N, C-alpha and C positions, 0 to 999 in steps of 0.2 A: 434250973438244972437242964442241960441240953443232953438228950440221949444220943451221943455221938456213936455209940455202939449199935444203935438200931437205925440204920440209914433209911430204910423204907418209911418208918414212922416219921422221921424228921423231914424227909422230902415230901411226904404226904401232907404234913402240917403246913409247910411253906406253899405247896401247890394249892392247898385249900384256901389259904389267905389270898394268894394271887388269883384264884378263880373268881374273885369278886370284881375283877377287871372286865368291863364290858367287851364283848366279841370273843375274847379268849376264854371266857368263863366255862363254857361247856366242856371243852377239851381238857382244861386244867382241872376242872371239877371231877371229871371221870377218872383222870389219873390220880387225883388226891384220894378218891374213894378206894381205888385198887391198891395203891401203896399203903393207905391206912390199914386196910384189911391184912395185907402182908406184914405190916409192922406189928399189928395185934397178934398175929400168929407167931411171929418171931418172939415177942415178949412172953407169950404163953409157953413156948417151948424152952426158952432160955430166960428165966426171970431176972438174971443179973444184968441183962442189957437194958432194962427199963423201957420207957417210951410209950406206955399205954395211953397216957393223956394226950400226947402229941398225935398218936394214931387216931384216937377218937375225935380230936378236933379236926383232923384232916377228913375223916369220914363224914362228920356232921356238916361242916362248912362246905365241903366239896359237894355233898349230896344236895344240900339246900341251894347251892349255887346252880347246879345242873337243873334242879326243879324250877328255880326262878327264871333262869334264862330260857328254858323250854316254854314256860307259861308266857313269857314276853314274846317269844317268836310266834307262838300260837295266836296270841292276841293281836300282834302287829302285822302278821303276814296272812295267816290262814283265815281269820274271821273277816277281814275286809274282802278277801277273794270270794267268799261265799255270798256276798251281797249282790 
């Protein structure tokens, strides 16, 4: 079931999936989290639009992607600079 009535949740879902792409992950992940939250709010206000699962997937995958990319940058750039 595709929540075509809840566009923020749907776009957040796809951005969360695409945030797994290296280099683009941080920006897409942040956008996925923001749109996922907006999609959850919309689904809460208007239950007929559905899309809560898509919104949660966008939030979780987007958040994990931002975290993983940030840790990678910290390990690859900052730690060697401290030596």
